[in-house]
N, C-alpha and C positions, 0 to 999 in steps of 0.2 A: 368496544375497545378494539382498535386495529391490531392485527396480528402480523408479526414479522417472522419469517422462517429464514434462519441463517445456515447455509450449507458451508461447512468448513469453519466451525466456531472455535478457531484458535485464538491467538493473541489479538489480531485485528477484529475478527468476528465477535469475540467476547466483549471487547471494549465498545464496539458499535452496539451490541445488544444492551449493555448497561445504559448507554445514552438513550436508547429507544425506550427501555423500561422506565427510566426516569421521566420520559415524556408521555407516559401513559399507555405505551404499547404492551401487548403480551408478546412474548418471544419464545420461540423454540429453536434451540441450537443443535446442530448435528456435527459430530466429528467421530473419527475412528475409535480413539481411546476414551475410556471413562473420564468424565469431567463434571464439574459443578457449574451451574449457571445461576447465580443468586437472583431470585425474583422471576426466573424463567424455567422452562422445561429443557432438560439436557437429554439428548438421545445419542447413545453410543452406537453408531451404525457404520458399517463399511458399505458405502454406496455403490461399490463395485459389485455387490451382491444384489441381484434383482429382487430377492425377497426382502432385503433391507429397504429398498425404495418403496415397497408396498406399505411399510410402516410409517411413512411420512404423512403429515396432515394433507388432506386432499385439497384444501383451500387455504389461501393466505391473502393478506392485503399487499404484502410485498415479499419477494424472495430475494435474499442477498446471497450471491454466489461468491464466496471468498475461499475457494479451495486452494490447496497446496499439493503439488505432486510429491510422491514419495522419493523420487529420484530425478536428477537433472538430465534426463534423456528424452529424445523425441517421442519415444513410445510412452513414457510416463506422462509427458505433457499432453499428448493426444488423448490418452485414457482419462486424464483428470479434467481437461478443459473442453474437450470436444464430446467425448462419449457420455460422461456423467451428466452434464447439463442437458444434453439431448434427451436422455432417459427420464430425468426428473421432470422436464417440461411436458412430457407426455402424461405424467401422473398428477402433478400439482398445478392447480389453476390459480393464477394471481394476475391482477391488472397491471402490476408494475414489478419489474425485475431490475436488480442492480448487480452488475457484473464487475468484480474487482479484477482489473487487468493490470498492465504494466506499461511504463513508457518504453519498454523494449520494443514496442510496435513501431517506434520511430528509429530509422537507421542512424548510425553514428554520424553520417555526413549530410543528413538532411538539414536544410536551412530555410528560413523565411527571409532573412536579411543578411547582409554581409557579416554581421557579428554573430551569426549562427543561433539566433533565437528560434524556438519552436513553440507554438501555441496550438489551440484546438482547431485552428483553421487549416493547419497543415495535414495533408493526407498521409497516413502512415505508409512507410516503405521499409519494412524490417529487413535487416541484413543478417540475422541469426535465427536459428531454429525456434528458440523460445518466443521471439517476437512474431515469427510467422504463424506458429500454432495459436498464440493468443489472439492475433488478428483474425484468423480463421474462426476461432471460437466466438469472438464478438459478432462477426457477420452471421454465423450460423444461428446463434441465440436470438439475434435481432429478427431473423426471419421466422422464428418459432413462437415468440411471445408477443402479447399485445403492445407492450411498451418497455423499452430497455434503456437504462442509463448505464454507461460504461465509465468506470472510475479508473483512470490510468495512473497508478502510483509510481513515483520514482523510488530511489533506494530507501527502504525503511530502516530506521534505527530507533533505539530507545532501550529501556531496561531489558537486559538479556541479549541485546544486540550490540555488543561492544567490541567487535573484532577490530575496528579501526583504532580504538584506544590501545588495544594490545599491540597492534603493529607499530603505532607511534612510540610506545614504550620500548620496543625492540630497536628503535632507531630507523625505521622505515621512513624515507623522506618523501614518498609520494612521487608524482610526476606532473607533467604539464597538461593533463587532460582535464576538461571541465567535468565536474561531478555535480549531480543533482540528487537531493535527498529530502525526506520528510520524516518528522518524528511520528512514531506510531500513534501518539495521542491525536495529533492533527490529522493523520490519515483517517482515524476512526471518526473524527468530527466531520471530515469531508464526506465520508460515506453516509453518516447520519444526515448531513445537509441534503445529500442527493435523495434521501428517502422522504424527508419532511418538508423540504422547500416546495413552494407552489409551482414554480416554473423553472425546470432544470433542463439544460441542454442535453443532447444525446450523449455527448462525450465531454468528460471533465478530466483535466490534468490535475493531479494532486501532488504538489511539490512545494517546497518552501520558497522564500522570496530571494534567496541569495545563492544561485549556482556559483560554485567556487572551484578554482584550480586545485587539484588533489594535493599538490605540494603545500599550498597555503593552509589547507585544513590540517595536514600533518604538523606543520610548523606551529600553528596555533595550539593544537593539543599538546605538543611537546613543551611549549613555553608554559602552558598551564600546569603540566606535570612537574616541571622543574622549579616552579615558584617564580618564574619570570613574569613580567606583565604581558599577557598574551595579546593585548590590544595594540602592542607595538608592531605586530606582524602586519605588513603592508600587503593587501590582497592584489594579485595580478589582475590586470584589465584585459589580458589576452591569454587564450589557451587553445587547446585543440579539442575537436569534437563539437558537441552541441550543448546549448543551454535551454532550459525549459521555462516557459512562462505560464503560470496558472491563471490564464485570462478569465476563464469562467468564474472562478472563485473570487478573483479581484473585482470583477464586475458586480458580483453579488454582495460585496462588502464583507466577505468572510474574514474573520480575525484569527490569525495564527497565534497559538500559545508560544510556539517556537519559530519565529519568522526566519531564523538562520541557524546554521550549525552551531554558532557560538552560544546561543541560549540553550540549545538542546544538550550539547556536550558539556557545557558548564554544569548543568544539573546532574548529568551522569557521572562526571568526575567528582563532584561533591558527594554524591551518594556513595561512590566507591571509597572516597577518603574517610567518610564517616563510618564505614563498615569495619568491624573487627578484623575482617579478612581483606582489608584494602590492598596489601601487597600482592595477594593472590589475584584480586580482581583486575589489577593493572598488568 
């Protein structure tokens, strides 16, 4: 039975673990706070403590690094994405590693075509500290492990990640920037694919199929909330910033459960409306 070690077994890591367990993997998940991993082994460890790292399994078939910094600061990012994977890679042996990164490694003004599409063929050129640290972490880990697949996720949303719904309810109109996102379920399925598929490229962009101007997304959600027909919202064909194309997943025939924000937010809004606390949820 192949064994997966998931470092940072939060929302994304836990969902990925469940998919792997259903596929016949054994799974060990690690996170700071106590948690339960149905069908797997849950280790509550602070990996910043060298003694905690000594409690990790020495061998695995795949290590999934899905860590989250405790603060949004350069220091916290370096400690989480550079220091911890380096220490763990010296202790744990695995033929395949999967590093969950971010599309923040691409600068806001990078383009491949005049319409500002970005796919995996574009070399990252981050313009913010988080992207710079993540790119450095990708490069460092690639030099330290036998095989590395990097999954660059765009903006995650899903259950418990409903800040955009709350902003739309307050009347926030959004702006003219292109936005890129992926539902947490599809992000976990993309990571699972990177573990189980036979031939996976070194870098995979995990995003949905419909980059959208921020104002369009806000208008669509507002129409849904007010009882209007949200499909009457006409999406802009031009915006500012960049659009992401998940070419590797497209080439592999990957099927999205939520191919655009409309399917994902429709489900989230329905869940909120069905809840006894729906007014509070919105």
